[in-house]
N, C-alpha and C positions, 0 to 999 in steps of 0.2 A: 400598577395602576394601569387602567385600560388607556391605551394611547387614543386620544381624540383628534381626528383629522379636520381640516378647515371645511372639507366637503360635508363630512357627517354633521359638524355643528351648524352649518348654514342650511343644510336640508331639514334638520330637526326644527329650527325656528321657522323655516318657510312653508313647510308641508302642511296641508290641511288648511286650518284657519291660521294665518300668520300670528306669531307671537306665542306667549305662554300663558295668558290670563284671559278671562272674561268675566262679565258680570251677568248674574242669573237672578231672576225674580224669586221672591221667597213667599209671595202670596198668590192666591188664585187670580187668574186674569182672563179666563174664557168667555165670561158672560158680560153682558153690558152692566149688569149690577156689580160685578167684580171692578170693572174698569171705573164706574162711577164712584166706588169706594176708594180705589187707589188713587184717583185724580179728581177732576171736578164733578160734583160738588164736595165729595166726601172729605176730601183732603183738607178742607178748610177747617175742620173740627180740631185735628191734631195741631194745626198750625197756631190756632188761638190758644190751645193749651200750652204750647211751648212759649208764646208770647207772654202769657200769665206767669209761667214759671220755666226759665230756661233749662233747668234739670230735666224737664219732661222730654227734652230732645233724646235722652237715653231711653226713655219709655216708649216712644213713638217712632223712632227712627233708627238706623243702623249706626248711629254715631258711637255707641258703646262698644261696637265690634269692628270699627273702622280706623285704620291706621294709614297715614300718608308716608309713603317711602319718597323722601325728597332729596334731589341732588342737583348740584350745577356742573357735574362732571369733570371737576378738577383734579381728582385723584382716583380715577376708576380702576379698581382691581388689577393693580400691577401694570395698568396701561398708562396711567398718568393723566395729564390734562387733554382729554379727547373731546370735551365739550358736552354740553347737556344732552343733546339729541343722540350721540353716539353712545352715551351710557344708558340709554333706555332699556336695552336687553338685560343689562345687570339689574336694574330696578324692577323690571318685570319677574325676573328670576327670585328676587328678594321676596316679591309678594306671593310668588308661588310657594316658597318656604313657609312664609307666615301662614298661609292657608292649609298646607298639608300637615304642618307640625303644631300649629296652634289654633287652627280653625278660625283665623282672623282674616277679615276682608281688608283688601288694600287697594288704594289708588296710587299708581306711581306717578310722580309729578316731577318733570325735568325743568328747572328754573334757568333760563339762559341769562344769568347774571352772576358775575364774579366780585362785585363790590359787596363787602359783607353787610353794610347798612341797607342797601336796596334789596339784598336777598332776604334779610330778616323782614323788612317791610312787606315784601310779597308773601312770606310764609305766614305773618301775623294776620294778614288779611283774609286768607283762606282757612285759617285754623278752626273757625266755628263748625266746619264740616266734619272735623274728625274727633275721635276719642283719644288719639295719640299721634305723635309724629316721630318717625325714624329718619334721622339725618344720615345720609349715606355718601361715601366717596367724595368728601369735600376736603381740600388740602389743608395742612397746617401752615401756619398758625391760625388762619382764618377760622377754622373749624372750632377753635377753643372759644373765640369770641361769639360766634354765631350760636353755638350751644348755650353758653352762658346767658347771652341776652335772651334767647327764646325761653329759657326755663324761668326767667325773671318776669317776662311780660305775658306769658300764656298761663292759662289755669288748667292745661292738660299735660300727660306725660310727654317729655321730649328726651330722646336719647340719641346720641351720635354712636351708632353701633361699632364703627371702625375703632373707636376709642375703647368703649366700655364693654362691648361683647367679647373682644379677645381678652380684655383685662379680667372679665368674670371668669371666663373658662380656665384661662392660664393660672389664675390665682387658685381656683379650686384644684387644679392639677399640682401646682406647686406645693400647696398645703399637704396633699396626700402623698406626693413623692418624698417629701421630707419625712412624713410619718413612716413610710416604708423603710427608710434608712436610718431612722432614729436621730436625725439632725433637728436641732433648734433654730427656727427661723430668725430668732433674734441674735444668733452668732454667726449665720452662714455669710459667706462673701459672695456678692452677686453682681454679675456683669450684664448690662442691657446694651446689646449692639442695635443702634437705632435710636431716634430721638424725635420720631413723628408722633402723630396723635395717639396711635395704639401703644407705642413705647412709654410715653408720658403717663397715660392712663393706667397702664399695667403696673408701672413701677409705684405709682400713688396707691394703688390697691394692695400691692405687696407690703407696703409700709403700714397700710390699715391692718394687715394681718400680723404684723410684728417686725417686718424687716427694718433693720436700723439704717438710717440715711448714711452714716459714716462708713457703712460696709458695702455701699452701692457705687459702682463705677458705671457711667452711661458714655456711650460713644456715638458720634454722627459721622458723616463722610469724612470729616477731618481729624478723626481719632478720638481719644478720651477727651471729654468736655471738662475743662479746668476753669477755675474761677478767674484766672488771670487772662483768660481769652476775651477779646473784644467783640462787640456786636452780638452778644447773646440775647435772644428773647427771654421773656420772663420764665417760660417753661423750662428752658435748658438752664438758665442761671439757677433755678431751684436745685438741679441735680449736680451742678458743678462741684468738682472736687478740689480741695486745697492741696492735694497731693501733687508733687512735681516730679515723682520718679516714674510715673506712668503715662505713656503717651500713645502707644499703638495696642491693637487688639491682643497681640502676642503677649504683651507685658501685663495687660489687664487680666487675662484669664489664668495667668500663672498662679496656681494655688487656690483658685476661685472654686467655690462649691457649686454655683449655679451659672450657667449661661443661658440668656433669653435673646434669641435673635429675631428682630422685627426689621430686617434690612434688606439684604439681596443674597443670591445664592452663592455657594462655594467660597465663602470668606473665612470660615472656621476650619483649619487644616488639623490633620491627624496629630501633628506634633503639639500643636496648641492643646487639644484635648488630653494628650498624655501628660501634659503639665498641670492639670487640675487636680484638685484634692481627691481623696478617696470617695468612691461612690458619686462621681459627678452627676449633676442633673443638667441635661441639656435640652432646651426647647427651641429647635430650629424651625422657625415659623414662617420664613419666607416662602412664598408660593409662586410658581409650582415648583421651583428648585430651591431646596432648603439650604441654610448656611453650611451644612455638612450632611452628607447622605447618612442614612441609617446605617448602611453597611460600613462605611467609613468610620462612624464613631463607635460601633461596636467592635470593629477589628482593632481600633486604637485602645479602646478601654472597655473589656468585657463586662466591667462592673458599672457602665453608665445606665442611667435612667433617661430615656429618650422619648421625646415627643416631637412630632411634626405637625403640619396642617394637612397632611396627606392621608387618604383613606386606606392606603394599602400598607401601613405600618401601625404598630401598636400606639395607643394613647394619642389619637388624633385630637388636636385642639380645634375645634370647629365651632363658629359662632352660633350655628343652628341649635347647638346644645343649650344656648341661653336665650336669645332674643325672643323667639316665639313665646316663650313661657313668661319671661319678664313682662312683656306687653300684656299677655293673657291675664296674669294676676293683676296687673295694674288697671286694665280696663274693667275687669269684673268687680272692682270696688270703686270704680269711677274716680281713680286718683287724680290728683291735681299736678302730680310730679312723680318722676322716678328719682328717689333720693338715695344718698349713701347707705342708709339702713337697708333699703329694698336690694340694692346691689350686693351688699354683704350677705343678706339672707339668701340670695340666689347662689352666691359662692359656697355658703355652707351647705345648702341643700343638694348641690351638685356633687361636692365632695363626699357628703354622707351617702349618696346613692350608690357610689362606685364600691362602697363597703358592704353593700347589701347583695344577697344571692341575686345572680343574673337571670332574668326570665329566659325561657326556653326560645322565644322568638328571636331574641338577640343572638344566642348561640347558634341557631340555624342560619341566620343571615350571614354571619362570619364563619360558618363552617368549622365551629369548635364545639366542644362538648362541656368545657369546664372553666369558663373564664371566672377567675377569683382575684380578689384585691391583691396587689403586688407589683412587681416591677414591669410586668408586661400589661397591667391593666389597673391604673389608677385614676382614669377619667372614664365616665360612662360613654358608651357608644351612642352615636346620634339617633339610632333607631330604637333606643330604649324606650318603651311605651310608658314607663313610669315618670318620665321627665315632666310631662304636662300636669301630672297630679302633684308631684312633690315640689317642683320649682315654683310653679304658679301659685300653689297654696302658701308657700313660705313667703313669696313676694306680696302677695295679697295681705297676709297677716302683718307683715312688716309695714306695709302702707297704713294699715289700720292703727298699729301701735305707735307709729311716728306722727300720726295726725294729718296725712294727706288724703285719706279716704273719705269719700262722700257717701258712700254705701258700705254697710257693715255685714259680714258673713257671721252667721251664728252656728249653723250646722256644717262643720267641716267635712265629715263623711259624705253628706249629701253633695257638698260642693266638688269634692273629688269624684263622686260617682257621675256627676253631671259632665265633668271634663273628660271622663272616659267615654261616656255616650257621644259626647261632641265629636271626638275623633273616630267613632265607630269601633274602639276597643272593646267596648260592651255595648248592649242596648238594655233598655229598661226590662226587657223579657228576660235576658240572661241574668241580669241583677237580681230580678225576682226569683229565678230558678235557683240561684246560688243561696240567696238569703233563706229560701224555704227548705232546701236541701240541708243546709247548716243547722237549722233548727231541729232536724229529725234525721240525723245521719244513720245510714244503714250499713250492713256488711255487703260489700260489693267484691264479687270474684272477677278477677282480670285473667281471662283465659290465656292471652298471649303476651304474658309478662315479660318474656325473653325479648320482644320487640322493643327497641329503645323508646319509641314513642309511646307505647303502652306503659312502660315502666315509669317513664317521667310523668305521664298523666296520673298514674296511681299515687305517686309521691305528691304531686301538686294538689290532687283531689284531697289527700289527707291533710296537707298543710292548710288548705282552705276551709277544712272542717266539714266537708260535705259527705264524706264516707268513711268507713274503716275498710281499707283495702285487704284483700285476701289474694295473694299472688299465686298462681299455679305454675310449677317450674321447679327445676333443679336449684336447690338452695345455693349450692357452691357456685353455680354458674351465674345465677342471678346476682349474687354478692359481688361477684367479679365485674359483671356488667355495671352494677351500681358504683363501684369504686371508680370505674373508667369514666362513667358520666357524672361522678362527684355528686352522687344522690345518696341521701340519708335514709336507710330502711328501718331505723329503729321504730320499734312499736308496729311494724307492718307483719302481718302473718304471711308465711310462705308454706305451701302446701306442695310437697314433692308427690304426685299422685302415683309415681311408678316405684317409689320406695317400698322396700318389704314391710316397713312399718304401717303403711296404709293398705295392706292386704285385706285386713278384716273389713275396713271401710268399703273397699272396692267389691267385695264379695256381698256385703250387706246391700250396697247400691244395686248390684247385679240382680239379687233376688228380688228386690222392689221392682225393677224395670221388667224382669222376665215374667212377673205375675201380672203386671199392669198390661203387657203385650203378649200375653201367652195365646190369644186367639188370633194373633197376627204371625204366628209360627215361631215366637222367640223362644230360645232355650236359654237355661241359666249359663251354659258355656259361651254361648254367643253374647249374651248380655255382659258376662265377665269380661270378655275380650274387648269389648267396647269401653269398659271402664279405664282402660289404659290410654284412651284418647281424651284431651282436655275438654272439649266441648260436651261430651257425655258425662264426664265426671263432675265438671263444673255445674252443669245444668241440674244433676242429681243433688248436688249440694243445695241448690234452691228449692228443688221439689221436696226434699226432706226437711227443710226449715233450717239446715245448718249454715245457710247464708240467705241473703235477702234478694240479692240481684246479681246479674251476670253480664259480663261485656265481652264481646268477641267480634271477629271480622276483619282484622288487618292482615291475617294470613289466609283464613278460610274462605273458600268460594261461598257465595250465598246460597247456592243450590244445596250444597252439602249441610250448611247450618240449618236451613229451612227443614231438611230431612230430619235431623236430629231434634230440632225443637217439636216437631210434629210428634215424634216418638216418646220423647221424655216429658214435655211439658203439656202440650195440647191446647186447643183452642177454647175459649170461654164458651160455655154451653148456650149462650144467647146468640152465637154466631156460627156460621158454617165455614167461614174462612177467616184468616187473619191477614194483616197487610202492614205497611209502614209508611210513615209520613215524613216529609221534610218541610221545614219552616224557613221561610225567606223573609229576612229583615232588611228592609231598605229604607231610604229616605222617604219613600211614599207609603210606608206602613208595613204591616206583617201579613204575609200570605201562608196558608197552610195548604200543602199539596199532597194528596193521596191517590192512589197507592204508588209508591215509587220503588218498591223492592220485590214484592212477593208474586203477585198475579199477572202473568204475562199478557194474557189476551182474555180478560174476563167476559163472561156472559152477563145477561141481564141480572140474574140472581147475585152473581159476584160482585157487580157494581152496586147492587142495593146494599150488600154487606160492607162494601167499602164507603159508601156514603153514611151508613149508620156508625161504622168505625170512626170515620173522619169527625162526625158530629160529636161523639163521646171524647175523642182526643182534644178538639178545639175547647170544648167545655173544661177538660182537665187543666187547661192553661188558663182558665178563668176568662175565657172570651165567649161572646154569643156567636155561634156559627151562622154565617150567610153564605149558602153553597151554591155554587154554579156547576153543573155538569157539562163538561166540554165536549165539543163535537166539531166537525168540519161544517156543519150545517146549522141553521137557526129554526127551531120550532117546526119542524117538518118540511123545511125547504129542500131536504134530500130524503130519498126513499131506500138509500142503501142499507145494508145490514148493519154497518157500523153506527149509523145515525139511529136506526130503529131500535137497537138495544139500549142505546142511552136514553131514548125517548121512553122506552117501556120501563126503564129503571126509575126515571122521573115520576112517571104515572103511579108506580107502586109506592114510592116515597111520599107522594102526596096522599095516598091512601092511609098509609101507616102513620104519617105525621102531618096532619092537616094544619097545624100551626107552625110548622118549621119553614123558614125562609130558604127554600130550595127550588131551583128551576133549571130548565134546560129543555132539550139539548140546545147549546148555543156556542157561538164562535168566541174565542177568548177576547177578541176586541170588544165585544158587546158585554161580556162578563165584567170587564175591568172599567169600562167607560159608562158610569151610571147615566149620565145625561143622554148619550146616544142610545143606550138601551132603552130607557124610559120613553124617549120620544119615538122610537120605532116600534117597541113592543110594550105598550102601557099596561097590558094585562098581566105581565109577569108578577109572580110572587115576590120578586125582588125589588119592586117598585120603591124608590126613594131610599134604598139601601146600598151600601158599599159592600161588595163581595169580599170576603177574607178567606174563603176556603174553595178550593178548585179540585174537582174529581175528574181525572182524565180517562179517556175510553180505553187506554191500554198502557202497559209499562213503558213501551218505547217513548210515547209522547210525554208522559210524566216525568221520566228521568231526564229526557232531553230538555225539558223546559227549565228545570232548576239548574242543570248543568250548564246551559247555555248562559244563563243569568250569571252564574258564578264566574264563568271564564270571561264575560264581557264587562262586567262591573266589579272592580275591586273593592268597592265600599258596601257591596252586598254581603250580608252575613247569612250562611247557611247552617241551620241546625238539624241534624238528623244522620241517619234515618232513626225514627222513633217508632218502636213497635206498637201496633194496635191489635188487640183481640186475643193475646195469649194469657194463659192461667196465671202465669208468673212474670215477674219483671225480668225478662230476658231482652237485652237490647244489642243490636248490631252497629258495626262502625263501618264506613265506608273505607275502601282500600285507598291509601294515600292521605287520610285524615291527619290533621295536626294535632298536637298536644291539646290545644285549646278545644278543638273539635271533640276530642275524646272526653275531656273533662265536662264539656256541655252535656254530653250524653249521660255520663256519670251522674250529674245533677238530676236529669230527668229520671234515670232508673232508681235513684235513691227516693225521690217523690213517688214514683210509681209504687215502689215496694212499700212505703209508708201508707199510702192510700189503700193498698190491698190490706194491710194489717188492720186499718180502721174499719174497713168493710167486713173483714172476717169477725172483728170483735162486735160489730153491730148484729151480724147474723147470729152468732152465738147467743147474745143477749135476747134475740128475738125467738 
């Protein structure tokens, strides 16, 4: 685990804007009309609608996506009773986690009140603001009363995460750990070291899963809690044992199957672990120092199944696996509570997720290739992008089934898709691409299948039903790589183009290419030699109709690929050039950028072709192109050669396409700011329109624009490069592309190939 110094932590919180969260407007606010709608007089109308029907608050305000993280600072994150104000950094941090994992807005509220009655009164008075309340860092036993009362008096979800968050995650982990070793939860002996809020809640949830009360021993700072001890509160009394032969932790764990630590560091010794039953399960959850270190536990008992609260060891029990998604599901059905059915639904969804194939993004973050369900992985990782869809949907459905939902979800696939879009895992564009490709899957050749990213993408694209992959490479080498990466190649065709069995096909391709390029000095022998190269061979598969689309680029330089594609595939007859486009998806909308790959310093005629290609490409994605041709100048303000060529290209496009909304030359600030552009240049063809397509004057500016956005904003999704103007569906991949990037291009290539087939069919019929 990375060591965090005091200086680094203080600098993190102080630098730039102090703190970790802020409030951002979600509606337009630039004009006087915007402000009049946002506040007076326009705001009166939603106020009156809410007065008529309070549930309209979910319709006209952020209530349905707003959670209060409320604390009095009496039990702060291992620091104890440090006061309400001192705990504010923790509450801000909780708000940050809600936002990045669940897309939920948070106000952190620190209440300077230790009296449970007065604390509850304060919360009850502010509750109408929120769709849910997350109680945080309130000491036991007061936290039990506070949560119980607020759940009774309020009509919105209330959850004390210190109790239930840890309980839900650890219960899912316990269920799976027992499944790994084949033990029955009804028979295991379970020791819980700690008797605070989290320990009580965890143990109750384990019982809901089937753990038997008579098999449970709970300890506090005085040792095993026995029924003859005086002064027990109700929570401890419930778990007190009648046994008189156990008093210490060492005596309690002797022969135990499960140890759950919710206490303090280094209280469980190696000798104690050695005394436990076969295949012991240890959840050492004290933070930052667990009850026993991972290394000591493994040394004492190599057969141990171990969890901690730390990120640097397997099976981390982290509340962030639960609370953002539990509240997400509750909010989305306007639930009046978070009940036991919803908590159990979260347990089962989390447990089930660990048994499913792990997404590539998780393996990449943890620098592993094959996380699979077992001793080292029985709890999902916090970065698993499926948590929001699986857990939130399970919680929402449980709320509906148990009768606490005021809003009902009918289309669960659409709901899960909306959650993916919410956190930027997917956009409506990518969803549409995948759905279209899956409806018409094509044969796609993967040139560089030996690259782990390309191989993973091919397998994922097949599993998502968007193509039938054809892998170019040595079959033995690819099968070894697939085994190493834990990938299933069943049903995927492998073509070893250099194998003697492919000699006839190489020679056939060579004859076709030599004949096609004979006026360029090609000989059969030269063409035959080129058929030992993946790009030539793979593109010839597409050229001859033995495949439908081709993907390359992770190893190959663009300049080499461009040369090959010109020789083998060629440019569509209606163009003199071809190019490539990148799509930028952001919170502000979708932008199409061309040309980002091929034409380094285009002249006027080339810019015209790029504009035409971009027009066709945007229409390919079912959008109406509104095009701005970018320069350093605005409508003749500069007489430089660079500005002149853009201006000349615009004039030619106006002649060719008088109804197309395209204009320039203009600076990018005017292109993307409709109000500014229309006020300064009211004559433009773009008046009253939002630009969605940018054509840059050269390759440097085009590539720099999308690359800069990609580096500066982690929430921006980049799709591309997408080829424009080739005779066949040949597509390139950016160096360093992720698996998801490649699969996105595969979806585009599949649709591209399908559209080509439709055009060919129409042309033949005509």
